[in-house]
C-alpha positions in Angstrom: -71.7 56.2 14.5 -73.2 58.8 16.5 -71.5 62.3 15.7 -72.0 64.9 18.5 -71.8 68.4 17.4 -71.6 71.6 19.6 -74.8 73.5 20.0 -74.0 77.2 18.9 -74.4 79.9 21.3 -75.3 77.5 24.2 -73.6 76.7 27.4 -74.0 75.1 30.8 -73.3 77.5 33.7 -72.0 76.6 37.2 -74.2 78.5 39.8 -72.8 76.7 42.9 -69.9 74.9 44.0 -69.3 73.0 47.3 -66.2 71.2 48.3 -67.0 67.6 49.6 -65.8 66.8 52.8 -66.5 64.2 55.4 -68.4 64.7 58.3 -66.1 64.0 61.3 -63.0 64.6 59.3 -60.2 61.8 58.4 -60.2 58.5 60.1 -56.7 56.8 60.2 -58.3 53.6 61.4 -60.1 53.1 58.0 -57.7 55.1 56.0 -60.1 57.6 55.2 -59.2 61.2 54.2 -61.1 64.2 55.3 -62.4 64.9 52.1 -63.8 63.0 49.2 -61.1 62.3 46.6 -61.3 62.0 42.9 -65.1 62.0 42.7 -65.5 59.9 39.5 -69.5 59.1 39.3 -72.7 60.3 41.0 -76.0 58.6 41.1 -79.2 58.7 43.3 -79.3 56.2 45.7 -82.0 55.8 48.7 -83.2 59.3 48.0 -79.7 60.7 48.3 -76.9 61.8 46.0 -74.1 59.2 46.3 -70.5 59.6 44.8 -67.8 56.9 44.4 -64.1 58.0 44.0 -61.7 56.2 41.6 -58.8 56.5 44.0 -60.3 55.7 47.5 -62.4 52.9 48.3 -65.4 54.9 49.8 -69.0 55.6 48.7 -70.1 59.1 50.3 -73.8 60.1 50.4 -73.9 64.0 50.4 -75.8 66.6 52.4 -76.5 69.1 49.4 -77.0 72.1 52.4 -73.5 71.8 53.5 -71.5 69.4 51.2 -70.7 67.4 54.1 -70.7 63.6 53.5 -71.5 60.4 55.2 -68.8 57.7 54.4 -69.4 54.0 53.5 -66.1 51.9 53.6 -65.7 49.6 50.9 -63.4 46.5 51.3 -59.7 47.3 52.0 -56.9 46.8 49.7 -53.4 45.4 50.4 -52.2 46.2 54.1 -55.9 47.8 54.7 -55.2 50.6 52.5 -58.5 52.3 51.1 -56.3 55.3 49.4 -54.3 55.0 46.3 -52.1 56.9 44.3 -48.6 57.5 43.0 -47.2 59.1 45.9 -48.1 55.9 48.2 -46.7 53.9 45.1 -49.9 51.7 44.7 -52.0 53.2 42.1 -52.1 49.9 40.5 -53.9 48.7 43.4 -57.3 51.0 43.0 -60.4 49.7 42.3 -60.9 52.6 39.8 -64.5 53.0 40.4 -65.5 55.3 37.4 -69.3 54.5 37.0 -72.0 53.8 39.5 -76.0 53.3 39.3 -78.7 52.6 41.9 -80.2 49.0 41.1 -83.1 47.9 43.4 -81.9 48.9 46.9 -78.2 48.5 46.0 -75.6 50.9 44.9 -73.5 49.2 42.1 -70.1 50.9 41.1 -68.2 49.5 38.4 -64.6 49.4 38.0 -63.0 50.9 34.8 -60.9 47.7 33.6 -58.2 50.1 32.1 -56.3 46.9 31.4 -56.1 45.8 35.3 -57.6 42.6 36.6 -58.5 44.4 39.9 -60.5 46.9 38.1 -62.9 44.0 36.4 -64.9 44.2 39.8 -68.1 45.6 41.0 -68.5 47.3 44.5 -72.1 46.6 45.8 -73.5 48.3 48.8 -76.9 47.0 50.1 -78.6 46.0 53.2 -75.8 43.3 53.6 -73.2 45.9 53.7 -70.3 46.3 51.3 -68.6 43.8 49.1 -66.7 43.1 46.0 -67.8 40.8 43.2 -65.4 39.9 40.5 -66.8 39.8 37.0 -64.2 38.9 34.6 -66.5 37.5 32.1 -68.5 40.4 31.8 -65.7 42.7 31.1 -64.2 40.3 28.8 -67.6 40.3 26.9 -67.4 44.1 26.9 -63.8 44.2 25.5 -64.6 44.2 21.7 -62.4 44.9 18.7 -64.7 47.7 17.7 -63.3 49.6 20.7 -59.7 49.3 19.4 -56.5 47.8 20.6 -56.0 49.5 23.7 -57.6 49.4 27.1 -61.1 49.1 27.9 -62.0 52.0 30.1 -65.7 52.1 31.4 -66.6 55.5 32.7 -70.2 56.2 32.6 -73.2 54.3 33.6 -77.1 55.0 34.0 -80.2 53.3 34.0 -82.8 53.8 31.4 -86.0 51.5 31.6 -84.7 48.0 32.1 -81.5 48.6 30.6 -78.0 49.7 32.1 -76.3 52.0 29.7 -72.5 51.8 29.6 -70.1 54.2 28.1 -66.5 53.5 27.2 -64.3 56.5 27.3 -61.9 56.3 24.4 -58.3 57.7 23.9 -56.2 54.9 25.2 -53.3 54.1 22.7 -52.9 50.4 22.0 -49.9 48.6 20.5 -51.1 49.7 16.9 -50.9 53.3 17.7 -54.4 54.1 17.2 -56.6 55.4 19.9 -59.6 53.5 21.4 -63.1 55.0 20.5 -65.8 56.3 22.7 -69.0 54.3 22.6 -72.1 53.2 24.5 -73.9 49.8 25.1 -77.1 48.7 26.9 -76.9 45.6 28.8 -80.7 44.4 30.3 -80.8 44.9 34.1 -81.8 41.2 34.4 -78.3 40.2 33.3 -76.6 42.5 35.5 -78.5 41.1 38.6 -77.8 37.5 37.3 -74.0 38.1 36.9 -73.8 39.9 40.5 -75.4 36.9 42.0 -73.7 34.3 40.0 -70.8 35.9 38.3 -69.0 32.5 37.0 -72.4 31.0 35.9 -74.9 33.3 34.8 -75.6 33.8 31.0 -73.8 36.9 29.1 -75.6 39.3 27.5 -75.0 40.2 23.9 -73.0 43.3 23.6 -73.2 45.8 20.7 -71.4 49.0 21.1 -72.4 52.1 19.4 -69.4 54.6 18.6 -69.6 58.0 19.5 -67.5 60.6 18.0 -67.5 63.6 20.2 -65.0 65.9 18.1 -62.9 68.5 20.2 -62.5 71.3 22.8 -59.7 73.8 22.2 -57.8 71.3 19.9 -58.1 68.4 22.3 -60.1 65.3 21.9 -63.4 65.1 23.9 -63.8 61.8 25.8 -66.7 60.6 27.5 -66.8 60.7 31.3 -70.3 60.1 32.5 -74.1 59.0 31.4 -77.3 60.2 32.7 -80.8 59.3 31.9 -82.7 62.6 30.7 -86.3 61.3 30.1 -86.1 59.2 26.8 -82.7 60.5 26.1 -79.2 60.1 27.4 -77.3 63.2 28.8 -73.5 62.7 28.8 -70.5 64.4 30.2 -67.0 64.6 28.3 -63.7 66.1 29.1 -60.7 67.3 26.8 -57.7 65.8 28.6 -54.3 65.6 26.9 -53.6 61.9 27.4 -53.2 58.9 25.3 -53.7 56.3 28.2 -56.6 54.9 30.3 -53.8 54.8 33.1 -52.2 58.3 33.2 -53.9 61.6 33.8 -53.0 64.7 31.4 -53.8 68.5 31.4 -57.4 69.1 31.0 -58.5 72.2 28.9 -62.5 72.0 29.7 -65.5 69.9 30.0 -68.8 69.9 28.0 -72.4 68.2 28.5 -74.7 67.1 25.8 -77.2 64.7 24.8 -78.0 62.1 22.8 -81.6 61.8 21.1 -82.1 59.1 18.8 -79.6 59.3 15.9 -78.7 62.9 17.1 -76.2 64.2 19.5 -75.1 67.6 20.4 -72.8 69.3 23.1 -72.2 72.5 24.9 -69.3 73.7 27.0 -69.5 74.3 30.7 -68.8 77.7 31.9 -67.5 78.7 35.7 -69.4 81.1 38.1 -67.6 84.0 36.4 -68.7 83.0 32.7 -65.3 81.7 31.8 -64.8 78.0 30.5 -64.5 75.7 33.3 -61.1 73.8 33.1 -61.9 71.0 35.1 -62.4 67.3 34.4 -66.3 66.7 34.9 -66.6 62.8 36.0 -70.0 62.7 37.7 -73.3 63.8 36.4 -76.7 63.3 38.1 -80.4 65.0 38.1 -81.7 65.2 41.4 -84.8 67.2 42.7 -85.1 69.1 39.4 -81.4 70.4 39.8 -78.3 69.2 37.4 -75.3 68.3 39.7 -71.8 67.5 38.5 -68.6 66.5 40.5 -65.0 67.4 39.6 -62.2 64.9 39.8 -58.9 67.3 40.4 -56.6 64.4 40.1 -54.9 65.6 43.5 -55.3 63.7 46.4 -54.8 66.8 48.7 -57.8 68.5 47.0 -61.3 67.8 47.9 -63.5 67.3 45.1 -66.0 69.7 44.2 -69.9 69.2 43.4 -71.3 71.8 41.1 -74.9 72.8 40.8 -75.6 73.5 37.0 -78.1 75.4 35.0 -78.8 74.0 31.3 -78.5 75.7 28.1 -81.8 77.7 27.2 
């Protein structure tokens, strides 16, 4: 068990905020909104920052000077739809892409699982276009009793050396009434490549989860939302959200960013541009060009996601 503790008198500060909007606006023919919805993960891909959404089937590459984004459409869902929410009545059809990495020349975004088969897929964007790869065997291997009785909820991913590091966001209360745990595991990149090429026949990697206890922020449990390589260590984002479900959202009281270095882990809260606690759900985190960038998922289809630039604790 890794236990993360708050770092006294330290904080991350927001120094810049950009609303993420698509260049050219909306595109009804592809069911694309005018803005990036529910930005759930960030990565560096082909020399740019790329963002995926958990409720819209698009990848966006970001112009950091303007916040304008170039869209890449992923395969559409039922009836050609690429936007999914309760208002449309199709929330259960979304891929729920909550984690993404750059692998060779491809961007690979992973569904959360969260108890639905449609979310046990990877979206792959490479020179051949965009496609979905169903990975039920991999998700079954990841779903282990150590996590608890509730749903697997992959929310973080990063590449460290030759390994893919995955993070489970805990808090989903299963039939036993006990919430799942936050945890991290490492998968050889060679195994991921093999499974993407042959999902039905490739050998499955051994999975060993390390539980991660993050504590609380303002009386609400912190839950893992993102991972990012930080030298030989791991950075992570976590949010305090009042929910007992991997499916349903709740009120957010704040977010933190921390690090895991060997057997030690710490975190510090995020403060906004005015020095107040950031009461928003940070779901993406990436280092690019010497800067720390984070994305906010507002859980509101009508609002563009924000991209934040942050200064780390001194």
